[in-house]
N, C-alpha and C positions, 0 to 999 in steps of 0.2 A: 504494500500500500504506500502511495506517495505521501510525503509529509508536507502538507500545504504551508505550514507556518514555521518551517525550520529556522531556528535562530532568532525569531522575532520575540521581542520583549513585550509582554502584555500585562496590563493591570486589569483585574476583574473585580469589581466591587460587589459586595453581597454574595461572595462565592463560597461561603462556608456550608451552605445547604441548597437544596432545591435546584432551580434553573441555573443559578450562578455556579454551583458546584459542577453541574454538567458542562457548562462552558469551560471551566478551568481544566477539567479532566480531558475534554476533547481537544482543547488547544495544546495541552501538554503532549497528548498522543501524537499530535501533528508537529511536534518539535518546538513548540513555543516555550519560552522561559516565563513562568507565570508568577505574578504577585497576587497572592490570594488574600484579598481584603474582606474582612467581615468584623463588624463590631460585636456580633454575637448576641444581639438583643432579641426580645420576643417579637411576635408578629406585629404588635403595637409599637415596637421600637423601644420599649422599656427594658432596662437591665443591660447586661453585657457578659460575654463569655468568650474568652480567647480560644477555647478548644476547637470549635468547628473549623475555623480557618487553619489552625495548626494541623488538624487531622487531614484536611484536604491536601495541604502542602506535603505532609508525610506520605500520603497515598501516591502523590505524583512522584516523589523521590523514590518510593519503593518500586515503582514501575520503570525506573531508569531516567525519569525526567528531572527538571530543575524547577524549584519553586521556593518561595519564601512567604511566610504568613505575615499579615499586617492587620493591626486592629484599630487603625485610625478612623475617626469619625469623618466621613466624606462630606457631611453637611456643614462642616466647619471649615473656614478658610485655611486655618493653620493645618488642620488634619489632612485636607486635600493636598496641600502643598507638600507635606511630609510624605504622603503616599507616592506622589510623582517622583520626589527625590529618592525615595527608597528604591524604586525601579531603576533609576539611572545609576545610583551609587552601588547597587547590588550587581546589576547585570551590564552596566556600561552604556546603556542606551534605552530608548523607549520607542516602540513602534505602534502600539495600540492601547486604547482605553475602552473597556467595556463597562458602561455604566448600568449596573443591574440592581443595585441595592434599593430596597423599598420596604414600606410598612403599610398597614391598613388601620384606619380608624373609621369604619363605615358607620353612617348615621343618616337618617332622613334629614333634609335641609332644615326643617322647622325645629329639629331637636339638636342639631349639631352645635357643639361648643366651639368657642374661639380656639381653645387649646387643640382640639381635634383637627380643626382646619390647619392651624399653624404647623403642627407636627408633621402632617402629611405633605404639605407644600414644601417644608424645609428639607425633608429627606429626599423627596423625589426631584423637585425642581432645583433647589440649591445643591443637592447632592449630585445632580447631573452637571450643573454649571461649574461648580468649583473645581473638580478634577479636570474637566474639559478645559477650563481656562488656564490652569497651570500647565497642562500638557501642550495647549496651543502656543503658549508663550515659549516653551522649550523648542517646539518645532519651528516657530517663527525665527527664533535666534539661530537655529541650525541653518535654515534656509538663507538667512541674511549673511551668514558666514560662508556661504558658497557650497554647503553640503547638499547632497541630493536627499530629499525627504520623501518617503513613501509610507505615510502614516494613516492611522484610522481612529475614528471615534465611532463606537456603536452604542447607541442609547436604547433604553427600554421604555417603549410606550405601552399602550394596552388598547384592546378593543373597547374597554370601558371608557377610554378617553376619546378615541377617534369616532366611535359610534354612540356611546352613551349607555349608562346602566343605572338603574334606580339605587338610591342609597349611597351613591359614591360621588357626590358633587366635589368633594375635596380631592379624592383620588383621580377621578376622571378629569377634573380641571388641570391637575398636575400632569397627567399623562398626555392630554391634548397639548399642553404647553411644551412638553418634551418633543412632540411631533413638530411643532412650529420651530422650536429651538434647533432641531435637526436640520430643517430646511434652510434656515438663515445661516447657521454655522457652516453649512456646506458651501454656501456662496462666499462667505468670508475667508474660509481656510483653503480654498482651492488653489490660491496663488502660492501657498507654501508646500503643496504636495500632500495635503491632508484630505481624505474623504470622510464624510459624516453621514451615517445611515442609522436607522432604528429598526427594532423588531417590536411587534405587538404579539406577545406569546399568549397561548392558552394552554395551561397544563395543570395537573393536580399536584399541588404542593401544600405545605402547612399553611400558606396564606390563603389558599383557595378551597381547602377541603371542606369548609363549612358554608360555602357560598352556593352550593347546589347539591343535587342528589349524589350519593356515593356510587362508585362504579358497581355495576351489578355482577360482573364476572372478571376473570383475569384478562380476557381480550380487551374489554373496555378500559381496564386499568392501564394496560399496556398502551392503548391508543392515547390516553391522557398523560402519559409519562413526560416529564420535563426533558427527557433525552432528545425529543424531536426538535427542540429549539436550537440546540448546540450546533448542528451541522451548518445552518445558514450563518450563524455568528462566526464560526470557525472560517468559513469561506470568505466572509466579509473582512476578517482580519488579514487574510492572505494577500499576497501580491496579485493574485488573479483578479481581485475585485477592484483594481485601480481605476477602472472606467465607470464605476457605479457610485453615485453620491446623491444625497438629498432624498433618499427613498425610505419608505416605511414598509417593512415586510411583515405580513401576518404569518405566523408559524405555529403549527400544532401537529398533533397526530392525524388530523383530518385534512389539513391543507397547507400549502405554501403559496402565498399570493402577495401581490403588491397592492397596498391600499392607495387609492387615488385620492388626492386631497381636494380641497374646495375648488370648484370651478364656477364661473358665472353661469347662471341659468337663464330663464326667460327674462327679457328686458322690455322696457317701455321708455318713451321720452320722459324727461323730468316734468313734474307737475308742481306748480307753486301754490295751488289751492287745496288744502287738506280735505275740504268737503267733497272733492271730486275723486279722491283716492280709492274709496271703497270698491267700486266695480273694477277698477284697474288692478288693484291688488288681488281681487278674486280671480281675475283672468290669469294673472301671472301664476297664482297658486295652482290653478287648474292645469297649467302646462309644466309645472316644476315636478321633479322627482321627489318622492317622500324621503325623509331622512332614513338612513339605513338602520336596520335592527342590529342586534349583537352578532348576527351571522354575516354582517357585511352586505346584506341584500336589502332592497327596498322594503321598508317595514310599514306597519299600520301605526303611524305616529299619533299619539293622543292629541285631540283637538280641544281647545277650551270651549266651555259652554257659552253660547250667546245669551246675553241678557235681554 
């Protein structure tokens, strides 16, 4: 088997368990030198435990790969900076950052607390921004020094963000923001030889096991395994993906797809009298596609009741 990522230095956040662990193991199998980052907190982000990251690093070493465990908080400026420096100081370079870490604080909007909102936005959005920013500065400086850069940022969005899911205004808003971040960062960093893409995974992990019905059999459990996300992430880290940037890939045991972003739909000439807008908007709506459901297809979107 060819090793797609031979010698490439990769940081994977939230890689002590679940999807991130599968990323780290797959990348190592394909020759990457991996910084296994995980704060070791609970699904809600509380607490900390260094052992999950250490165990994954040891697993990689045991199979003949190279890895180092890191417990920095990627949602803090200083922690993210130390994480990037750890990769460079340990392995001599940095080629990719896989932003995977995340938490859940699900609640219906009318009941959500400020702390539940802030915690999720911080881990997902700032936890994507901060490592990416420090990595981007490193690659920019390399490029300006005349070095050839072939680097990657792979972010983690979600179908809950790009399509929408009940009870997840905080999580969904963060994941939609990550999709937008991916698009904009891809435009900014192309000049330095950096591509930026995202995955929107669906898998059964400790974060999702209580969000739906349990697998009914082993075949269904296998189909919902987080192992199905790692192949596209591994490929995106590799040199083969150099021509791909600004994309969001849906990945699961059911499908590998590209999610298409916002496009302008039906149009009309601008109107300066709001009293004339009603029938015009109704006509536009009659021609517009419905918002997608969680399966990515046109859904039956709830409509407000007319008074």
